[in-house]
N, C-alpha and C positions, 0 to 999 in steps of 0.2 A: 648959406643958410635956408632952411625950409621954415615956412610958418607953422606947418602941420604935416602930419602924413598923408593926408588928402591930396596935398600937392606936389607929392614925389609920385614920378611916373618909374623910376627905376633906382636901384642902388647899383654901388661899385663893390666888387669884391675884391679881396685882397690878391695882389698880383705874386703868384708862388715864385717867379723869377723874374728877372728882367731881359736877360739876353735872349736872342732867337732860338740860339742854338739849346741855350737851358731850358727854353719853353717846349721845344719839340720832344725833348730829353722827358721832362714832365709828362708831357702827352703818351709817350711810348712807354714808361714805366707805369703809369695811371692805366692804359691799356691793358698791359700786361697782368696786372692785379685784378682789373675788371673782367677780363677775359678767364682766369683763373677760378674767379668767385662764380660767374655764370657757369662755367664748367663743373666745378665741384658741386655746387648745391643742386644744380641741374641732373647730374648723375644720382645724387642723393634721391631726389624728389622721383625721379624715374625709377629706380631700382625700388624704392618702397612700394609705388604706387603699382609697378608689375610683379612683384614678387610676393605669393600670396604668405609665403613664411613669414613676411616681415608686417603682418596685418595685426600687429599688437600695440599696446597703448603706448609704450616706448619708443617704438618707430612712426607711431601715428604724430606725438609731439616733435620727433624729430622732424618730420615731413614739415612740419607748421614752422620751426625754427628756420628750414633753409628757406624757406618762402618769404619770411620776413628779413633773412641776411640777405636775397636779392632783391627786396624791396628798400632795404635802407642803402645797401650801396650804389643801387639805380638812382636814388633821389639826390646823392652829391656829386658823386666821381663823372658821369657823363656830361654835366655842365661845365664843371672844371676843366674836362678834357677838350671841350668845345672851347672854351676862352682861351685855353694854350695855344689851341692850333691856329685860331683865328686872331689872336694878340688883341684881345679885348679884355674887359673886367666888367662889362654892364652884366646885369640880371633884372628882369622887369619887374615891378611892384608884384604883381600877380605871381610871376615865377618865384619870388622871394616868399611871400606868402604860402605857397603850395610846400615850397622847401622845408621851412619852419614847421608846417602842419604833418608833412609826411614822414620826415625823419623823427620829430617826438612822437608820432603814431607807431611807425615801427619799432623805435628802440623802447618805449614804454611797455609795447606788448611783447616784445623779446624778452624784457625782464621778468614781465608776470608769467610767461612762460616758462623761463626757467624755475621759478618759484614753484610752480606747476609740476615741472619734471623733476625737481627735488622730492616732492610729495609722492609721486610715483615711486620714485626710487626706495623711499622710506618704506611706503608699504609692502613694494615686492620683498624687502630685505626683512624687514621687522616684523610685518604683519603678512607671511606668504599665504595663511589659509583662507583669508580674506580677501586676496588680491581679486579673484575672480567677482565677487559681490562688490567691493569698493571702485574697481577700476572697470567697470562693464564698457561696452563701446558707446552708451549712453550717456554716461557719468563723464567720459573722456570728452565727446563731443560738447558736452555743458561746460565741462573746465576750459577745453580751448576756445571756446565762444566766449566765456566770460572774460580771458586775459584779451582777446581781441576787442571786446566791448569798452573793457576798461582802459585800454590804451587810446582808443577813438575818442572816448569821452575826456580823457585827461589831455590829449593833443588838441581838440577843441577849444576847451577851456583856455589853454595856455596859447593858443594862436589867437583867439578872438581878444583876450585880454592884453596881448602884446602889441596887436596892430589896432586897437581902439585909443593906445597911448599916443599924444600928440609926440611927432619927433621933429625937432628942430636943432639938432646938432650936426647937420650935415647931412650926407646918405654914403658913405664911405663905410661898408662892413669888414670891421678888420679881420676878416676869416675867407677859408676858401667856400665857403656856402652860407647862408642864412642860418644862423642859430640865436635862440633867443636871447641870451645873455648879451650878444653883440648889439642887436637891435636896440636893447634895453638903453645901452650906452648912447643912444643916438636920443634918448627922451630928455625932453625940458621940464618936464610935470611932475608935480608929488604924486599923480595918479599911478605912477610906476611902483608904488607901496602896495598896491593891490595885486599887481604882478607877483611882488617879491614874497607876500604872503601865501601865493597859490603855491610859488616854489618851495616854500618851506613846509607846506602841507604835502607836496610830491615828495620832498626829502625824507619826511616823517616815515610816508609808505613804503618809500625804497629802503630806510633802515629796518622798517619792520619787515619786509619781505627778506631782507638779507638776514634778520636775524632767525627768521623762520629756517632760511636754507641750511645755516650754521647749526642749528639747532637738531636739524634733520639729519645731518651728518654724524654729530656727536653721537646720537642714537644708533645711526646704522653702524659707526666704526665701533660702539660698545659692542653691539650684537657680532659683527664679523669677525672680531678678537676671541670670541668664543668658539667660532667654528674650527672644528678639529680637523677637517682635511685640508689639503693645498689646493686640491680643486675647488672647494667651496670658496676660498679666498681669491683664488684668482678670478673665478666666474664674479663674486661681488664686487672685487676692484675694478674689472673690465666692464662692469656696468657705471661705476661712479667715478672713475677717474676723468673721462672726457667731459662729464657733465661739470666736474667739479674746475675743470682747467677753463672751460669757455666762461663759466661764471666768473672766475678768477682774472681772467683777460679783461671782460666788459667791466666787471666793479671796480680794477685798480686803474684803469686807464681813465674812466667816467670820472671816479671819484678825483681824480688828480687834476682832470680838466677842470671840473666845477667848484672843487674846494681849496685848491692851490692857493696859497696867500698872495696877495695884490703886490708884493714887495718882490716876489719871483717872476711876475707875469711880464713876457713881453710878447710882441708880435711873432717873432721868429718860434718862441717856445710853444705860444696858443697854436701856431701852426702844426708844428710836430706832434703835440698832443691829440689835437683833432683828427690827423692823419691816423694815427695810433688807437683811437677809440671809434672812429666812423668807417675808417676803409680796412683796417687789418683784421678785425675780427670776421666779417662775413667772407673775408678771403681763406681764412685759415681753420674757421669751424669746420667744414668738411673733412680737412685732413687730421683734426684732431679727433673726431668721430669715428673716423674709417681706420685711424690706425691702430687700435687696440680691439676693433670689434669684428672678430669671426665671421660672425652672420653676414654683417654689412659688407665686409670683403668680397665674400663668396657672392652675394647678389650683383656686387658691381662686376665679378670678372665675368659671370653669366653674361650679363648686360652689355660688356664690352666685347665679348665672343660673338 
């Protein structure tokens, strides 16, 4: 039992598995996923940066998304791998604070960026004549900067609020990495209501962005269904389906992680869900975006050759 958070020097993370063989298997599995994420996102970043044909708003936002994916998976997976390899569960107080801040920063920025990307698709398909004016290079940089700034501010507020709350329920975090809900479980003060209030505000913004994305796609599909040519259909769907798949993966896993009823909550389920929303999307996103995108495929082929 700790009197308050200032006396904490370290936290204990959840042990993924107990036996040494399974710990090494966990290390190798996460290493494979991490290397796949590094390779996939690294190739997309390099291809977009090097190929001038891909210097368009859609690929500019995709480059930002790949950077965010690399950041989010690098915040959680390497520490979990190191703990499995060295058969330890500890993370320093500072390391835990950094994990909370960086993970919240990358995830909230990614969600803001996916909202901006939905707006880009909406303008491209529903307002094509105004696309050059509305999505100029300066406007794109401003929108991307706004997404990064909103993520930073959101993460800063949550991290400061979380670690200012006195923690006296031990120092065991029931998760693979430090995340806000698990830290709040260690609180023994009514001041956690302040953090809950902030989480409610973030949830409202989250649903606001989600409704904007849904309404954008309702209008997009209304326009697409009126396109007479099959080629036009194919082009519109190839632009939208990868983005919809990425949004669906992030939203479904994130909502299940944070909104599932306490009655079905258990350490094992929380662990599986955490892997689904924190480890899977950064590794899978490059595959989703490159599968149906002819221009990106060609740029990647050139790069590999």
